[in-house]
N, C-alpha and C positions, 0 to 999 in steps of 0.2 A: 650692736650698732652695725648698720649696713656700710661696706667699703664703698667709697666714692670711685665711679669709673673715671679713667684718664683719657681724655679725648685728644687725638693727634692728627696728623695728615701725613701722606706719603706722596713723594714725587712720583710720577709715571715711571721713571728709571728704577726707582726703588721698589715700586709694585711689582714689576716684571722680574726685578732681580729675585724678589722673594718668591715668585710664581713662575719660574721658568718653563714649566710644563705647559703653560697658557700659550706660550709663543712656539711650542714644538721642541723644547729643550729638555725633556724630562730625564735622560741619561746620556752618558758619553757616546754611545752607538748613534742614538738619533740626533744628539747634537752636531756630530760630525757631518752626517747626511744633511742636517737642516742648514747648516753653514754652507755647504756646497751650493745647495739649492737657492739661498737667499742671494749669494754673490752671482751666481750664473743668471738668475732672472734679473737682476739689476743691469748686468752686461747686455743682456737682450733688449731690455727697455732702452738701453742708451745706443742702440744700433738700429734694429729693425723698424723701431717706431719712427725713426727719423731718416728711414730710406738707406739705410747704410747694410751693406751685406756682412753679416757678423763673422769676425774672426775670434774664436775664444778659445784661450788656452786656460787649462785647470791642472794645477799642481798640488799634490798632497805628499808632504814629507814627514817622516817621524824623526822630530829632532830631540826628543828626550825619551829614551826608551823605557826608562825606570817609572816615570810618571806618566807615560804614554801621552806625551803632549805632541799634538800634530800642528804643522804649518800648512794651511790652505790658503793657495794663491790662485786668483781668477784675474786673467788680464783680457781686455777687449780693445777693439779698434772703434769705440763709440764716440760720442759728441764730447766726451771729458765733463769735468765738473769745473764750474768756476771756483778759483781757489778761495774766495771769501766765504763760499757755501761749504767748503769740505769740512770744516769743525762741526757745524751743527748737522750736516747730512750724516756723520758718522757718530757724533757724540751727543746728540739729544733726541731723546725717544719722543715720538709722535711728531716729528718734523720732516717734511717730505715734499717733493714736488708733485706727488701723485694725488693730492687731495683736489682733484678737479673732476668735472662730470664728464669723464670719458674712460674707456676701458684701459686698465692697466693690470700688469702682473702683479705687482704689489698694491695694496689697499690702505695699510694701516700706519705707515711710517714708522714700522716696528723691527722687521725682519733682520737686517743687518745689525742695528743697534742691539738686538736681543743676542745676537752672537758675540757682539763685542762685551755685553754684560756677562755672559756665561763665561767667556774669556777670563774677564777680570775676576770672577769668582774663584777661579782655580789656579792662576798663574800671573806673573807680573809683566809680561810683555804687553806692549802696547798694539793696537791696530796700526798697520802701516799702509799708507795710500800714496800712490804715484799718479798724478793725473795732468792731462794738458787738453785743453778744450781747442776745437778745430781751429786753425789759422793762429794759435797761440805761439809766441816765440820762446816761451818758457815752459819746463816741466817742473810742477811743483810736487813736493814730498812732505808729508807730514806724518807723525807719531802722534796718536791720540789715546786718550782714556775718557771716560764718563765720570764726572762728579754726581754720584748716585743720589746724594742729598739734594743737590740743586738742578739736576737733570739738564745739565750743562757740560759742554766739551771742556776737556783739560789738554791743552796742547803742549805736548812733551817735547816735540821738534819739529821746526818748519824750516824749509830751506826751497831754493830752486835753482835750476841749471839751464843753461841754453838749450833749447830745442832745435838742434842742427840737422835732424833727420825729418823733420815734418810729422812727427809722430802726434797722433791725437788717440784719446781714450783714457781708460782707467785701469790701474792694476792695485789690488787690494789684498794683503796677506792678514790673516787671523790666526792667532795661535790658540789651539783649543783641546781640551782634553777628549779623548775619544777611544773608540773601540774599533778598529778597522776591520777586525775579522767578522764582527756582527754588521757593521755598517756596509762592508765591500758590496753585497749583492744588490743592496738597496741604491747605493751611489752609481754603480753601473747601469743598473735598471732605469734609474732617473736620467742619466745621460742618453741612454738609448732611445728612451721615450720622449725626451725633448728633441732629439735629432729628427725622429719619425715626423713630427709636425713642423720642423724647422729646416727642410732639405736644402734650403737657401743658404745654410751657415755652414761653417767649417770648425770643427772641434777637435782640440788635441787634448787628451787626458793622459797624465802620467800618474800613477798610484804610488803607494810607498813602498811597493815591492820592486819598483823599476819598471813595470810594465807600461808600455806607451800605447794607447789606442788611437787611431786616427779616423775621423768620420769626415769624408770629402763633401765638398759642396757639389749638389747634384743639380742646382739649376739657379739661375740669377733672379727668378722672379720672386719678388718680396709682396706679401699681402698689403692690400691698401691699408695705411696706418689709420688709426681712430682719430677723430677731431673732438676738440672740447665743445660742448654744447651747453646751452643754457638749461636750468632744470625744468622738467615737466610739472605742471600743476598737481598731478596726482602724487607726486613724489615729495612733496614738502609738509611740514608741520609747522605748528606755531614758532617753535623755537628756531627752525631753520628760516622762516619768514623774518623773524628779529635779527637774526644774524645777516641776512641778506641786505635787510634796512639799515644795519648800522654800518655796513661795509661799502654803503652807496658812496660814490665820489660825485654823483650829480644829486641835485636838490629837485627830485622828481615830485610831480603830483602823483596820485594813485593811479590814475588811468595810464600815464607814462609808465610808470612802474611795472604795470601788468604787461604792456606790451612789449617794452624792452628788456626787461629781466626775465621772461619766460618764453619757452617755446609753446607754439600751438595757441598763442593769444594774439589775434589781430584787434583791429578798430571795432569790428562789430561784436567779437566775443567779448572783448573787455567791456563793452557798453551793457551786454546781457549780465556780466558777472556782477557789475555796479548795480543794476536794478535788482538782481536777486538778493544781493548783500544789503540793500538798503544804505549804500556808503556812496559820498559824493566823489565823483572823479577828480574834481578840482582840488581836494584836500592834500596837503603836503604829506607825502607818505611817512615822513619822520615824526609827525604829530599824531600818528594813530594811536589810539589807546589800546590797552590790554583786550578790552572787550570787542574792539573793532577788528584787531587782528584775529581774534578768535572767530567773527562772523565771516571774515575773509576765508579763512582757512576752511571752514565749514561749507562755504560755496564752492570752493574749489574742489573740494572731496566729492561733492554731490553732483556737480555739472557732468552730464553724460556725452555731450558732443565735441569734446576736445579731440583733435587728431591724436593717432598714436604717436608714442615717443619718437623722436628721430632716431634711426639707425647710424647715423654719421658718426656717432660717438663709438662705434663697435669695429672691430676688426676680426673678421673670420680668416680661418686658414684657407678654406676653399677646397673645392672637391678634386681638383687636379693635383694640389700639393698633398692632400691627405693619401690619394691613391699612390703617388708616388714615393712618400715615405714608407707606406706600408708594403708596396713592392720590394722596395730596396731591402728592409729589414727581415721580412718573413718569407719572400720567394714563393707567393701562393700561385695557385692556378687560376684564381678569380680574385678580383679586388672591384669594390664599388663604394662610392662616397655619394652623401646627400648633403647639401647646406640649405636650411629651411628660410623661410622669409621670417622677418622680425616679428616678435611677439612682445607683449609688455606684462610686468607685474608690479604693482605698487608705483606706478609711474616710471618704471625703469625698463629700458628695452633690453630685450635678450635674443639671441639667436642660439639654436642648436644644430650642430653638425653631427654627422655619424659615418663610419665607414666599417666596411666588413672585408676581411680577407679570408678567403676559404681555400683548403686544400694545399697541394703542392708539398713545401717543406714543413708546413706546420704540424707539429706532432699531435696524434690523437689523444684525447683526455677526456675525463668525465665531466668538465665543464668547459665553457669557453674562457679564452683569456680576454679579460675586459681590460681596455686603456681608457682610463677616465682623465679628462682635462677641464680645467676652468681658467678661462682666460689665457689660455696657451701655457697653463702649467700643469704638468704631469702630477697627479694624485697617487701617491704610492702606498701611504699608510691608511689605516682605518676602512680598508678596502669595502667589507661587506656592511658597514653602516652607512653607506652613501646611496643616495635616491637613485643614482644611475645603476647600481648593482641590484637594487630592489626592483627596477623596471625591467632588467634583463632577465632576472629570475621568473618575472611574472608573465614575460611572452612565451606563447606555446609556439616552440621552434619547429615541432613536428609539422605545423601548417606550411612551414617555409622549406619542407623536405630536409629536415637536420633530425637525426635519431637523438634522443635525450642523453643516452650513454656514449655517444661517438661522436664528440665535438672535434672537428678538426678546423677551428674557426677561431678568429681574432676580431672582437667587436671593439671599436673606438667609438667614443662619446666626446665632444667638445661643447661646453656651455661658456658663452660669452656674454657678459653683461657690466653694465656700470656699476652693479651691486651683485655680487655673488653671495647667496645665502649660506655661508660656511657654517658649520657647527661650533667651530672654535677658532681662535686666533692662529692656531697652527695651520690653517688652510689646507687640511687634507680631505674633509669629507663635505659634501653638499647636502644642506638639509631638504627635507620633503615639503617643498612648496608646490602647492596643487597645480597652478598653471605651468611651472616648469616641468613638473613631473609628467603631466599630459602631454607637453611637447615633446620631451625625450621618448616617451612611447611612440607617438606619432612618427618622429624621425626614424626610429628604429625600424618600425613596420615598413616605412617607404624604402629605406635601403635593403630590408630583408626581402621584399617582394622582387627586388632586382637580382638577388641571390636564388630565389626561387624560380624565377624565369630561367636563369643561367642553369639551375639543376633539371629543370624541366627539359630544356633543349638537349643538355647533355644526356639525360636519359633514353630521348628520342634517338639521339645519335648512336647511343650504345645499341639500343634495339634494332637500329638499321644496320649497324656493322655486324651484328649476328646474323641477320638475314643476308646480309652480303656474303658472309663466309659460307652460308648454305648454298647460295646461288653458284659462287666461284668454284665449289666442288664438282658442278656439272659443266662449268664453261669449257674446260679442255675436251670433254667427251663429245658435247653438243658442236662445238666448233669443227672438231675433226669430222665427225658424221657429215655435217652440211658440206665440208671441203671434199670429201671422197664423193658425195652424190653429185657436186657440181664439177668435178675435175675429169670425169669420165676415165679415172683410172691414171691419170698423169700425176707423177710424184711431184714434179715441179709445180704444177698448178695446185695439188692437195697443200703443199707448204704455204703458197702464197694466198690461196683462199682461207686457209686456217688462220693466218695472221690478220687478216682484213676482217673475218667474221669474230675473231676474239676482240679485237678493237672495237667494233661495233656493239658487240654484246656488252662490254665494259662501259661504254657510253649510254647504253639504255639502262642498265643497272644502276649506274651513278645518278641518273636523272630522276629514275624513279624512287630511289632512297634518299635523293637531295644530299649525296656525298661529292665533296670536290676532289678528293685525293684518295684513289684506293690502290695506288701503285705498290704500297707496301704489302697489301693482302694479295696481289698478284705474285709478289716475289715469295710470300709465304707459303702459297700453294704451288709455286713453280710453273705459272701458267704464262710467264712473260714470253712474248715471241722470241725465237732464238733463231 
């Protein structure tokens, strides 16, 4: 007699509690790193996206040495969180303000809640939140846990105090089991790489050993924030269309629905789509049958004349900020950056940016340093499984003047999109999507050509300097010989003519070799006029 299967269901909270590795929490070291990352990214989304220059304070304290429990606190000066939203924002998995059609650092409404779940699995302290929205007269404090079975917040404590100092922003403390010795290099590198692309931010980091690192603001320029846009026809499927229809607040007819709820569809395009689908534009959209929705989606997917998706939903770092960050951190002799024009895949716009820093204080190694970013998030783990590394390894860097075993180079690549094709919910590795891979390669080759031009000019300059050194050896003798010839034996005239002839010879040599400053070489061979 066969046993009967027992069927049941899991709440989202229980699913991720059972599978923490899917959210980037496989072990204590990674959990400590991931908690810092999730809180910092929330803080940045609460500041720069809203035009606020970020001031972010990160503190990690060891509060229970025997159990290795750490308190991670991140405080920002962002827009704050409305108090009625705080419980769900921290206590309900898959609840977020980021489920909109625009670029955000977070995507799943999971990150900080995954940290809270991991915290609850190993110790009993609730997550602690203090927040005050802009212009609020109160500062609101919460202590929360997650009801794992119901996927609902448990409010352990709630209170508020007067906001007498005009504070706005959010401070979050999570107690997490961690391994600082293993997480330390990753956390420091994460903060450093975040600072590279946010030089308009100020970071203060205090680690469990009491060390304080300060990253000062380098500029007041903030990238243009992303704007929420309507979905592109190529990016929707049957179920999404049904959700859109179900959420409509207006009783649209089909033609109005196409024009008002999608980008890239105007009056003329809507009529063409209706003709191709055989559907009536006057039909109430909420009365569409399953078969009619299928017909509509098929036409949307096959129609080839839509404009490309709007890039208003994206926010690039920008070439100047990329160069500024790379210069500050790596002190190279050369730096260049490229921000490409928008492209699209599966109806989602994306932009690739790349920067290269070369020489200077960058140490020589057998492979370049590769900085990977997605929607302004540094990707630290799973490095070699990422499509960015794949493209970097496929490029023939010798074509651009780089020896394969002598890399003194940092390569930075940023992909921004309304849909990043991550390989997992941990958001550490980008999948190999053909359109994106091709654009990454084109972007890297474009910025590499700038490096090649610089190295070519540098090589020419070095060759010119070698010729200059050869010429300079003969300048004293030639100038003195001419001076003696012209002076008729007068010592005073010899000195005068020799100085004038030297200056003229230097001018001729500089012009011939296209060098602007050869004084150091004059001194080297002691040919300055005295």
